[in-house]
N, CA, C and O of each residue as an XYZ file, in Angstrom:
792
protein
N       2.155    -19.645     -2.646
C       3.256    -18.709     -2.104
C       4.437    -18.524     -2.931
O       5.025    -19.448     -3.493
N       4.864    -16.917     -3.004
C       6.052    -16.799     -3.694
C       7.172    -17.390     -3.114
O       7.257    -17.960     -2.026
N       8.165    -17.158     -4.107
C       9.729    -17.427     -3.520
C      10.077    -16.835     -2.635
O      10.150    -15.612     -2.751
N      10.385    -17.392     -1.555
C      11.255    -16.645     -0.527
C      11.894    -15.712     -0.624
O      11.677    -14.726      0.080
N      13.030    -15.763     -1.677
C      14.105    -14.733     -1.992
C      13.301    -13.676     -2.839
O      14.058    -12.804     -3.264
N      12.176    -13.527     -3.154
C      11.726    -12.586     -3.998
C      10.628    -11.767     -2.720
O      10.193    -10.622     -2.843
N      10.376    -12.614     -1.632
C       9.695    -11.825     -0.876
C      10.626    -10.941      0.102
O      10.362     -9.801      0.484
N      11.614    -11.596      0.386
C      12.924    -10.573      1.083
C      13.450     -9.720      0.351
O      14.155     -8.884      0.915
N      13.284     -9.641     -1.179
C      13.927     -8.533     -1.937
C      13.330     -7.435     -1.728
O      12.100     -7.478     -1.718
N      14.010     -6.125     -1.499
C      13.449     -5.158     -1.382
C      13.547     -4.291     -2.884
O      14.600     -4.270     -3.522
N      12.185     -3.519     -3.391
C      12.184     -3.031     -4.474
C      12.891     -1.716     -4.712
O      12.717     -0.977     -3.742
N      13.517     -1.245     -5.519
C      14.149     -0.157     -5.619
C      13.152      0.737     -6.615
O      13.201      0.598     -7.837
N      12.408      1.498     -6.080
C      11.574      2.640     -6.809
C      12.490      3.137     -8.165
O      13.654      3.517     -8.034
N      11.897      3.088     -9.292
C      12.453      3.955    -10.705
C      11.557      4.652    -10.962
O      10.598      3.933    -11.242
N      11.279      5.792    -11.040
C      10.132      6.880    -11.324
C      10.314      6.398    -12.834
O       9.142      6.218    -13.166
N      11.132      6.072    -13.987
C      11.241      5.869    -15.079
C      10.419      4.636    -15.370
O       9.925      4.470    -16.486
N      10.311      4.030    -14.682
C       9.540      2.630    -14.694
C       8.049      2.651    -14.654
O       7.329      1.677    -14.877
N       7.596      4.040    -14.303
C       5.950      4.031    -13.730
C       5.437      4.538    -14.807
O       6.149      5.339    -15.412
N       4.395      4.302    -15.229
C       3.254      4.607    -16.137
C       2.186      5.430    -15.852
O       1.083      4.924    -15.645
N       2.369      6.778    -15.806
C       1.458      7.291    -14.996
C       0.104      7.467    -15.874
O       0.274      7.589    -17.087
N      -1.008      7.488    -15.458
C      -2.117      7.967    -16.032
C      -2.662      9.151    -15.701
O      -3.303      9.788    -16.537
N      -2.475      9.599    -14.429
C      -2.678     10.660    -14.083
C      -1.292     11.339    -13.272
O      -0.645     10.744    -12.410
N      -1.026     12.692    -13.763
C       0.166     13.090    -13.204
C       0.327     13.410    -11.642
O      -0.604     13.945    -11.041
N       1.463     13.092    -11.026
C       1.706     13.075    -10.054
C       1.927     14.430     -9.303
O       2.959     15.011     -9.641
N       1.237     14.989     -8.443
C       1.464     16.418     -7.866
C       1.996     16.496     -6.406
O       2.105     15.571     -5.601
N       2.349     18.018     -6.225
C       2.793     18.249     -5.018
C       1.496     18.172     -4.285
O       0.430     18.576     -4.749
N       1.682     17.534     -2.907
C       0.612     17.953     -2.029
C       1.477     17.645     -0.573
O       2.524     17.026     -0.384
N       0.518     18.393      0.400
C       0.820     18.281      1.765
C       0.807     16.736      2.633
O      -0.257     16.137      2.792
N       1.607     16.405      2.952
C       1.537     14.933      3.410
C       1.028     15.289      4.893
O       1.749     16.010      5.584
N      -0.023     14.875      5.337
C      -0.427     14.690      6.697
C      -0.315     13.456      7.066
O      -0.818     12.535      6.421
N       0.372     13.292      8.170
C       0.139     12.354      9.275
C      -0.485     12.690     10.545
O      -0.329     13.699     11.233
N      -1.300     11.558     10.757
C      -2.440     11.984     11.912
C      -2.607     10.913     12.674
O      -2.499      9.787     12.187
N      -2.916     11.126     14.073
C      -3.189      9.812     15.010
C      -4.064      9.361     14.624
O      -4.941      9.888     13.940
N      -3.943      7.698     15.205
C      -4.768      6.374     14.545
C      -6.186      6.919     14.532
O      -6.529      7.745     15.377
N      -6.814      6.588     13.827
C      -8.312      6.933     13.713
C      -9.469      5.696     13.931
O      -9.898      5.015     13.000
N      -9.806      5.577     15.084
C     -10.877      4.416     15.071
C     -11.778      3.944     13.948
O     -12.210      2.793     13.880
N     -12.053      4.963     13.016
C     -12.678      4.666     12.337
C     -12.277      4.145     10.840
O     -12.958      3.881      9.850
N     -11.057      4.117     11.072
C     -10.343      3.386      9.636
C     -11.083      2.081      9.266
O     -11.676      2.070      8.187
N     -11.114      0.870     10.124
C     -11.573      0.080      9.848
C     -12.882     -0.130      9.228
O     -13.118     -0.936      8.327
N     -13.604      0.562      9.715
C     -15.017      0.540      9.024
C     -14.930      1.427      7.821
O     -16.048      1.511      7.314
N     -14.272      1.937      7.343
C     -13.951      2.930      6.398
C     -13.573      1.773      5.000
O     -13.995      1.701      3.846
N     -12.551      0.958      5.821
C     -11.805     -0.071      4.528
C     -13.098     -0.914      4.328
O     -13.482     -1.035      3.165
N     -13.990     -1.655      5.554
C     -14.916     -2.537      5.056
C     -16.155     -1.988      4.475
O     -17.107     -2.745      4.284
N     -16.221     -0.830      4.199
C     -17.449     -0.371      3.020
C     -16.396     -0.423      1.801
O     -16.863     -0.882      0.759
N     -15.017     -0.015      1.772
C     -14.566     -0.010      0.424
C     -14.485     -1.235     -0.170
O     -14.693     -1.333     -1.379
N     -14.225     -2.140      0.469
C     -13.860     -3.548      0.660
C     -15.314     -4.399     -0.032
O     -15.279     -5.143     -1.012
N     -16.336     -4.103      0.646
C     -17.828     -4.634      0.144
C     -17.889     -3.769     -1.410
O     -18.388     -4.415     -2.332
N     -17.420     -2.398     -1.714
C     -17.507     -2.144     -2.993
C     -16.794     -2.468     -4.131
O     -17.117     -2.366     -5.314
N     -15.596     -2.946     -3.521
C     -14.723     -3.869     -4.542
C     -14.864     -5.166     -4.949
O     -14.521     -5.722     -5.992
N     -15.389     -5.540     -4.025
C     -15.781     -6.898     -4.044
C     -17.095     -7.095     -5.237
O     -17.113     -7.721     -6.297
N     -18.118     -6.290     -4.564
C     -19.251     -6.179     -5.629
C     -18.839     -5.700     -7.287
O     -19.339     -6.239     -8.274
N     -18.057     -4.836     -7.328
C     -17.695     -4.373     -8.700
C     -16.939     -5.602     -9.251
O     -17.306     -5.936    -10.378
N     -15.801     -6.466     -8.601
C     -15.378     -7.326     -9.332
C     -15.700     -8.979     -9.408
O     -15.268     -9.878    -10.130
N     -16.572     -8.937     -8.419
C     -17.151    -10.283     -8.342
C     -15.998    -11.304     -8.243
O     -15.062    -11.180     -7.452
N     -16.168    -12.476     -9.243
C     -15.161    -13.347     -8.964
C     -13.775    -13.279     -9.158
O     -12.915    -14.072     -8.776
N     -13.620    -11.910    -10.000
C     -12.368    -11.469    -10.235
C     -11.352    -10.953     -9.073
O     -10.177    -10.587     -9.108
N     -12.346    -11.084     -7.991
C     -11.534    -10.524     -6.938
C     -11.100    -11.589     -5.956
O     -11.674    -11.939     -4.925
N      -9.978    -12.030     -6.478
C      -9.441    -13.437     -5.761
C      -9.122    -13.030     -4.222
O      -9.344    -13.893     -3.372
N      -8.692    -11.959     -3.871
C      -8.408    -11.519     -2.557
C      -8.413     -9.955     -2.155
O      -7.994     -9.137     -2.974
N      -8.876     -9.552     -0.923
C      -8.870     -8.187     -0.750
C      -8.581     -8.002      0.530
O      -9.415     -8.447      1.318
N      -7.420     -7.349      1.079
C      -7.100     -7.002      2.162
C      -6.510     -5.572      2.407
O      -5.997     -4.819      1.578
N      -6.741     -5.349      3.980
C      -6.588     -3.942      4.269
C      -4.925     -3.975      4.594
O      -4.426     -4.822      5.335
N      -4.358     -3.192      4.095
C      -2.909     -3.263      4.442
C      -2.478     -1.732      4.779
O      -3.189     -0.736      4.914
N      -1.169     -1.876      4.861
C      -0.693     -0.298      5.382
C      -0.911      0.201      6.484
O      -1.485     -0.621      7.198
N      -0.713      1.286      7.054
C      -0.567      1.793      8.363
C      -1.913      2.307      8.886
O      -1.879      2.831     10.000
N      -3.090      2.238      8.258
C      -4.608      2.677      8.712
C      -5.165      1.080      8.798
O      -6.360      0.887      9.024
N      -4.251     -0.033      8.610
C      -4.677     -1.159      9.253
C      -4.226     -1.864     10.442
O      -4.570     -3.009     10.738
N      -3.255     -0.951     11.261
C      -2.528     -1.314     12.248
C      -3.218     -0.179     13.118
O      -3.206      1.026     12.870
N      -3.978     -0.986     14.468
C      -4.534     -0.106     15.299
C      -3.404      0.549     16.359
O      -2.544     -0.181     16.850
N      -3.465      1.789     16.629
C      -2.678      2.742     17.278
C      -1.519      3.285     16.432
O      -0.677      3.928     17.059
N      -1.357      3.152     15.276
C      -0.575      3.685     14.557
C      -0.723      4.919     13.804
O      -1.634      4.977     12.979
N       0.052      5.916     13.976
C      -0.246      7.361     13.106
C      -0.089      6.783     11.459
O       0.447      5.739     11.088
N      -0.673      7.721     10.734
C      -0.766      7.243      9.303
C      -1.499      8.578      8.441
O      -2.289      9.386      8.929
N      -0.991      8.551      7.024
C      -1.643      9.402      6.328
C      -3.027      8.666      6.152
O      -3.150      7.479      5.853
N      -4.278      9.761      6.438
C      -5.808      9.207      6.429
C      -6.129      8.717      4.785
O      -6.947      9.216      4.012
N      -5.296      7.695      4.575
C      -5.673      7.108      3.150
C      -5.547      5.604      3.236
O      -4.502      4.964      3.353
N      -6.841      5.124      3.154
C      -6.878      3.873      3.348
C      -6.010      2.836      1.914
O      -6.034      3.085      0.708
N      -5.422      1.856      2.522
C      -4.614      1.341      1.536
C      -5.172     -0.239      1.366
O      -5.372     -0.907      2.381
N      -5.357     -0.666      0.340
C      -5.898     -1.928      0.086
C      -5.044     -2.676     -1.057
O      -4.479     -2.170     -2.027
N      -5.107     -3.929     -0.692
C      -4.605     -5.043     -1.750
C      -5.559     -5.919     -2.246
O      -6.185     -6.739     -1.574
N      -5.674     -5.689     -3.667
C      -6.535     -6.409     -4.314
C      -6.036     -7.629     -5.505
O      -5.646     -7.106     -6.549
N      -6.003     -8.791     -5.500
C      -5.517     -9.689     -6.118
C      -6.571     -9.931     -7.157
O      -7.787     -9.946     -6.969
N      -5.825    -10.147     -8.449
C      -6.909    -10.455     -9.559
C      -6.320    -11.413    -10.566
O      -5.112    -11.269    -10.753
N      -6.937    -12.376    -11.262
C      -6.132    -13.318    -11.634
C      -5.011    -12.885    -12.886
O      -4.136    -13.706    -13.161
N      -5.062    -11.685    -13.567
C      -4.004    -11.349    -14.474
C      -4.295     -9.454    -14.460
O      -5.129     -8.791    -15.077
N      -3.197     -9.025    -13.470
C      -3.227     -7.598    -13.895
C      -3.299     -6.989    -15.015
O      -4.038     -6.039    -15.274
N      -2.355     -7.635    -15.889
C      -2.283     -6.963    -17.303
C      -3.571     -7.162    -18.304
O      -3.571     -6.822    -19.487
N      -4.564     -7.719    -17.678
C      -5.610     -7.807    -18.326
C      -6.886     -6.751    -17.781
O      -7.941     -6.976    -17.189
N      -6.230     -5.492    -18.292
C      -7.248     -4.399    -17.804
C      -8.613     -4.034    -18.154
O      -9.313     -3.262    -17.499
N      -8.969     -4.664    -19.281
C     -10.325     -4.519    -19.591
C     -11.393     -5.516    -18.694
O     -12.583     -5.303    -18.463
N     -10.697     -6.476    -18.345
C     -11.528     -7.219    -17.233
C     -11.713     -6.856    -15.970
O     -12.446     -7.594    -15.312
N     -11.155     -5.724    -15.329
C     -11.302     -5.141    -14.063
C     -11.304     -3.439    -13.992
O     -11.982     -2.827    -13.166
N     -10.627     -2.930    -14.772
C     -10.556     -1.441    -14.777
C     -11.878     -0.738    -14.864
O     -12.257     -0.098    -13.883
N     -12.658     -0.799    -16.010
C     -13.801     -0.452    -15.995
C     -14.879     -0.942    -14.733
O     -15.644     -0.035    -14.406
N     -14.995     -1.785    -14.240
C     -15.866     -2.329    -12.795
C     -15.014     -1.429    -12.108
O     -15.760     -0.624    -11.551
N     -14.107     -1.220    -11.920
C     -13.383     -0.524    -10.544
C     -13.746      1.179    -10.543
O     -14.026      1.950     -9.625
N     -13.585      1.382    -12.166
C     -13.818      2.814    -11.979
C     -15.274      3.302    -12.073
O     -15.551      4.502    -12.078
N     -16.214      2.300    -12.149
C     -17.532      2.375    -11.972
C     -17.824      2.396    -10.529
O     -18.813      3.041    -10.181
N     -17.060      1.742     -9.557
C     -17.026      2.054     -8.548
C     -16.576      3.026     -7.816
O     -16.642      2.935     -6.590
N     -15.969      4.272     -8.509
C     -15.772      5.320     -8.105
C     -14.141      5.432     -7.746
O     -13.659      6.280     -6.995
N     -13.439      4.439     -8.414
C     -12.029      4.627     -8.388
C     -11.269      4.629     -9.400
O     -11.419      3.678    -10.168
N     -10.163      5.718     -9.764
C      -9.363      6.131    -10.685
C      -8.263      5.641    -10.783
O      -7.490      5.725     -9.828
N      -7.929      5.065    -11.838
C      -6.547      4.444    -12.475
C      -5.532      5.562    -12.404
O      -5.772      6.616    -12.992
N      -4.395      5.395    -11.709
C      -3.194      6.533    -11.123
C      -2.184      6.080    -12.378
O      -1.942      6.799    -13.348
N      -1.624      4.687    -12.149
C      -0.527      4.361    -12.577
C      -0.390      2.854    -12.872
O      -1.201      2.028    -12.452
N       0.690      2.547    -13.621
C       0.867      1.073    -13.980
C       2.421      0.921    -13.399
O       3.173      1.880    -13.224
N       2.685     -0.173    -13.191
C       4.458     -0.391    -12.783
C       4.291     -1.954    -13.349
O       4.021     -2.880    -12.584
N       4.492     -2.138    -14.832
C       4.587     -3.384    -15.435
C       5.754     -4.323    -14.779
O       5.535     -5.475    -14.405
N       6.992     -3.688    -14.694
C       8.193     -4.009    -13.950
C       8.391     -4.359    -12.435
O       9.474     -4.718    -11.974
N       7.298     -4.227    -11.742
C       7.135     -4.506    -10.519
C       5.846     -5.325    -10.108
O       4.902     -4.826     -9.495
N       5.910     -6.490    -10.472
C       4.900     -7.175    -10.518
C       3.252     -7.032    -11.375
O       2.172     -7.596    -11.195
N       3.645     -6.185    -12.164
C       2.569     -5.779    -12.631
C       1.264     -4.847    -12.112
O       0.079     -4.865    -12.446
N       2.100     -3.928    -11.032
C       1.045     -3.262    -10.359
C       0.531     -2.210    -10.745
O       1.182     -1.477    -11.488
N      -1.005     -1.799    -10.269
C      -1.691     -1.036    -10.692
C      -2.079     -0.417     -9.390
O      -1.984     -0.995     -8.307
N      -2.589      0.983     -9.594
C      -2.816      1.595     -8.324
C      -3.998      2.638     -8.726
O      -3.841      3.450     -9.638
N      -4.956      2.563     -8.116
C      -6.102      3.263     -8.169
C      -6.253      4.210     -7.072
O      -5.570      3.928     -6.087
N      -7.003      5.307     -6.978
C      -7.180      6.152     -5.913
C      -8.527      6.343     -5.741
O      -9.153      6.737     -6.725
N      -9.198      6.126     -4.571
C     -10.489      6.660     -4.167
C     -10.799      7.955     -3.470
O      -9.894      8.518     -2.854
N     -11.769      8.369     -3.508
C     -11.828      9.528     -2.784
C     -12.773      9.580     -1.471
O     -12.604     10.390     -0.559
N     -13.648      8.739     -1.500
C     -14.998      8.691     -0.451
C     -15.058      7.047      0.070
O     -16.080      6.437     -0.243
N     -14.238      6.471      0.679
C     -13.020      7.053      1.477
C     -11.970      7.420      0.741
O     -11.976      6.974     -0.406
N     -10.778      8.315      1.147
C      -9.606      8.661      0.549
C      -8.875      7.255      0.716
O      -8.849      6.647      1.786
N      -8.195      6.739     -0.642
C      -7.862      5.262     -0.442
C      -6.755      5.194     -1.822
O      -6.777      5.731     -2.930
N      -5.894      4.342     -1.204
C      -5.041      3.732     -2.684
C      -5.448      2.354     -2.727
O      -5.360      1.625     -1.739
N      -5.844      2.016     -3.720
C      -6.054      0.485     -3.984
C      -4.825     -0.035     -4.874
O      -4.537      0.515     -5.937
N      -4.087     -1.190     -4.337
C      -3.082     -1.692     -5.096
C      -3.644     -3.029     -5.814
O      -4.162     -3.852     -5.059
N      -3.597     -3.313     -7.127
C      -3.676     -4.229     -7.812
C      -2.985     -5.185     -8.078
O      -2.220     -4.745     -8.937
N      -2.633     -6.688     -7.832
C      -1.749     -7.326     -8.192
C      -2.006     -8.607     -8.572
O      -3.197     -8.913     -8.510
N      -1.188     -9.520     -8.978
C      -1.670    -10.881     -9.575
C      -1.608    -11.946     -8.520
O      -1.590    -11.437     -7.399
N      -1.572    -13.165     -8.508
C      -1.699    -14.148     -7.726
C      -0.355    -14.451     -7.340
O       0.494    -14.503     -8.230
N       0.026    -14.693     -5.948
C       1.334    -15.363     -5.748
C       2.240    -14.172     -5.572
O       3.432    -14.476     -5.523
N       1.957    -12.864     -5.465
C       2.755    -11.721     -5.671
C       3.545    -11.864     -4.046
O       3.132    -12.193     -2.934
N       4.715    -11.481     -4.529
C       5.625    -11.054     -2.875
C       5.412    -10.231     -2.137
O       5.514    -10.362     -0.918
N       5.034     -9.095     -2.789
C       4.981     -7.638     -2.257
C       3.491     -7.770     -1.508
O       3.333     -6.964     -0.591
N       2.257     -8.773     -1.805
C       1.303     -8.734     -1.368
C       1.660     -9.593      0.409
O       1.146     -9.274      1.482
N       2.472    -10.475      0.204
C       3.261    -11.120      1.237
C       3.957    -10.522      2.101
O       4.020    -10.993      3.237
N       4.677     -9.280      1.747
C       5.427     -8.256      2.471
C       4.746     -7.402      3.267
O       5.073     -6.943      4.361
N       3.500     -7.182      2.444
C       2.395     -5.980      3.154
C       1.644     -6.661      3.969
O       1.116     -5.954      4.828
N       1.371     -7.896      4.026
C       0.784     -8.614      5.497
C       1.592     -9.367      6.472
O       1.034     -9.935      7.411
N       2.979     -9.414      6.298
C       3.941     -9.878      7.277
C       4.232     -8.197      8.159
O       4.260     -8.051      9.381
N       4.394     -7.243      7.250
C       4.641     -5.844      8.223
C       3.446     -5.646      9.032
O       3.507     -5.257     10.199
N       2.287     -5.929      8.383
C       1.085     -5.265      8.944
C       0.934     -5.920     10.489
O       0.817     -5.443     11.618
N       1.008     -7.391      9.867
C       0.693     -8.321     11.418
C       2.072     -8.074     12.711
O       1.985     -8.183     13.934
N       3.167     -7.748     11.932
C       4.358     -7.534     12.774
C       4.217     -6.305     13.458
O       4.772     -6.200     14.552
N       3.530     -5.298     12.971
C       3.324     -3.860     13.689
C       2.139     -3.998     14.665
O       2.087     -3.224     15.621
N       1.255     -4.862     14.503
C       0.103     -4.986     15.309
C       0.353     -5.707     16.602
O      -0.392     -5.661     17.581
N       1.528     -6.407     16.503
C       1.838     -7.354     17.745
C       3.269     -6.804     18.367
O       3.750     -7.532     19.235
N       4.054     -5.536     18.010
C       5.237     -5.063     18.121
C       5.054     -3.729     18.705
O       5.578     -2.953     17.906
N       4.585     -3.089     19.674
C       4.278     -1.848     20.051
C       5.746     -0.938     19.963
O       5.659      0.269     19.735
N       6.942     -1.507     20.132
C       8.019     -0.609     20.096
C       8.231     -0.255     18.564
O       8.503      0.898     18.231
N       8.079     -1.441     17.498
C       8.352     -1.121     16.350
C       7.368     -0.070     15.742
O       7.544      0.676     14.779
N       6.562     -0.175     16.352
C       5.008      0.579     15.963
C       5.506      1.949     16.113
O       5.613      2.751     15.185
N       5.823      2.179     17.417
C       6.494      3.561     17.632
C       7.514      4.047     16.749
O       7.457      5.226     16.403
N       8.585      3.193     16.269
C       9.472      3.676     15.603
C       9.088      4.063     14.356
O       9.601      5.084     13.898
N       8.177      3.373     13.622
C       7.606      3.504     12.372
C       6.852      4.730     12.286
O       6.859      5.378     11.239
N       6.104      5.159     13.452
C       5.271      6.369     13.584
C       6.467      7.404     13.529
O       6.502      8.208     12.597
N       7.435      7.403     14.491
C       8.485      8.569     14.288
C       9.364      8.744     13.029
O      10.162      9.663     12.849
N       9.108      7.773     12.227
C       9.781      7.902     10.886
C       8.951      8.674      9.969
O       9.325      9.619      9.274
N       7.617      8.098     10.053
C       6.675      8.683      9.429
C       6.346     10.081      9.476
O       6.033     10.715      8.468
N       6.428     10.678     10.884
C       6.417     12.213     11.352
C       7.227     12.815     10.614
O       6.939     13.671      9.778
N       8.747     12.226     10.994
C       9.838     12.856     10.371
C       9.952     13.176      8.770
O      10.381     14.222      8.285
N       9.526     12.171      8.151
C       9.233     11.895      6.831
C       8.646     12.881      5.890
O       9.016     13.358      4.818
N       7.377     13.059      6.819
C       6.279     14.089      6.344
C       6.888     15.642      6.275
O       6.871     16.446      5.343
N       7.399     15.744      7.544
C       7.744     17.215      8.120
C       9.086     17.594      7.082
O       9.317     18.784      6.866
N       9.933     16.557      6.470
C      11.159     16.768      5.773
C      10.391     17.097      4.309
O      10.698     18.090      3.650
N       9.347     16.136      3.878
C       8.906     16.355      2.865
C       8.013     17.726      2.256
O       8.031     18.191      1.117
N       7.364     18.102      3.264
C       6.615     19.211      3.140
C       7.417     20.393      3.352
O       6.945     21.463      2.967
N       8.506     20.374      3.879
C       9.126     21.404      4.045
C       9.931     21.626      2.638
O      10.348     22.764      2.425
N      10.147     20.724      1.777
C      10.842     21.183      0.226
C       9.837     21.006     -0.653
O      10.150     20.973     -1.843
N       8.467     20.858     -0.291
C       7.523     20.752     -1.387
C       7.383     19.412     -2.434
O       7.048     19.365     -3.618
N       7.737     18.478     -1.596
C       8.007     17.096     -2.091
C       6.888     16.196     -2.700
O       5.821     16.629     -2.265
N       6.696     15.224     -3.447
C       5.650     14.494     -3.617
C       5.609     13.100     -2.539
O       6.424     12.837     -1.655
N       4.457     12.373     -2.910
C       4.378     11.179     -1.668
C       5.169     10.310     -2.064
O       5.377      9.472     -1.187
N       5.768     10.110     -3.101
C       6.978      9.165     -3.178
C       8.226      9.632     -2.631
O       9.066      8.739     -2.517
N       8.640     10.965     -2.201
C       9.666     11.372     -1.748
C       9.515     11.023     -0.391
O      10.432     10.414      0.161
N       8.196     11.407      0.405
C       7.916     10.589      1.769
C       8.171      9.559      1.971
O       8.770      9.268      3.007
N       7.804      8.605      1.038
C       8.125      7.136      1.075
C       9.490      6.798      1.306
O       9.798      6.012      2.203
N      10.458      7.419      0.446
C      11.611      7.127      0.183
C      12.322      7.314      1.555
O      13.163      6.513      1.965
N      11.874      8.581      2.337
C      12.419      9.031      3.633
C      12.245      7.852      4.501
O      13.142      7.449      5.241
N      11.015      7.269      4.397
C      10.690      6.490      5.677
C      11.397      4.835      5.607
O      11.578      4.008      6.500
N      11.640      4.807      4.376
C      12.128      3.593      3.688
C      13.133      3.117      4.578
O      12.901      1.955      4.909
N      14.157      3.588      5.080
C      15.146      2.596      5.732
C      14.299      2.038      6.986
O      14.357      0.816      7.123
N      13.697      2.588      7.710
C      13.078      2.377      8.870
C      12.148      1.049      8.388
O      12.144     -0.015      9.008
N      11.551      1.249      7.461
C      10.785     -0.107      6.916
C      11.293     -1.341      6.673
O      10.855     -2.465      6.919
N      12.503     -0.874      6.040
C      13.453     -2.237      5.709
C      14.152     -2.537      6.959
O      14.510     -3.713      7.038
N      14.465     -1.735      8.035
C      15.237     -2.219      9.178
C      14.171     -3.387      9.727
O      14.499     -4.536     10.022
N      12.731     -2.797      9.800
C      11.826     -3.594     10.448
C      11.360     -4.794      9.660
O      10.977     -5.755     10.328
N      11.335     -4.885      8.424
C      10.945     -6.072      7.637
C      12.339     -7.066      7.734
O      12.217     -8.288      7.653
N      13.664     -6.422      7.916
C      14.339     -7.698      8.101
C      14.195     -8.288      9.462
O      14.493     -9.477      9.572
N      13.813     -7.685     10.443
C      13.683     -8.636     11.601
C      12.049     -9.253     11.568
O      11.679     -9.973     12.496
N      11.404     -9.017     10.785
C      10.194     -9.645     10.551
C      10.887    -10.992      9.634
O      10.689    -12.087     10.160
N      11.530    -11.001      8.561
C      12.008    -11.894      8.018
C      12.924    -12.792      8.675
O      12.752    -13.948      8.288
N      13.720    -12.681      9.423
C      14.507    -13.291     10.351
C      13.492    -13.979     11.454
O      13.657    -15.060     12.020
N      12.434    -13.085     11.598
C      11.656    -14.100     12.776
C      11.028    -15.141     12.184
O      10.713    -16.150     12.814
N      10.801    -14.979     10.934
C       9.910    -16.143      9.946
C      10.683    -17.183      9.449
O      10.250    -18.279      9.093
N      11.999    -16.762      9.432
C      12.957    -17.958      8.807
C      13.225    -17.462      7.406
O      13.830    -18.245      6.673
N      12.889    -16.341      6.939
C      13.126    -16.105      5.624
C      14.594    -15.664      5.265
O      15.022    -15.554      4.116
N      15.375    -15.402      6.545
C      16.584    -14.721      6.177
C      17.508    -15.431      7.117
O      18.705    -15.145      7.139
């Protein structure tokens, strides 16, 4: 378990700290109603990741909005993958690429985060190391939203508004994320308090 102080600390995104392998592009942000096919799409992707990585896949988890039944979301499956050392790309990048995933970016200063994109299904695969506080945050938020309909609706409203505003100005996904971030942080504050972390 990571230090609770690290779990409750909100990360401030700094584009200058992102090492992009594939350039970020402007794309239409589509938020859609919950799709009951998302869990099966995740399950198939999890099988591919585990088969590709073998013992290097210390954990694989469905996170993000598509993991919360009833929550509107971008139709992109988010997956957290824990490997022994994200810095050791030679150990896992070729295997994930052979499984149909493309390395998009590195964020060495943010828990050595790596992001891969999948197209079938459309997915963002996040690679982290052991005991990463961000993995804990993702799971806490997911489980909270599954159990608290009012916050689920509050978050959905923030997502619709963020998508509309971002599309209106031709922004990128990180702009969309920044617009909904205040609501995410507010909900997480309640989550942390409920778990005795604050």
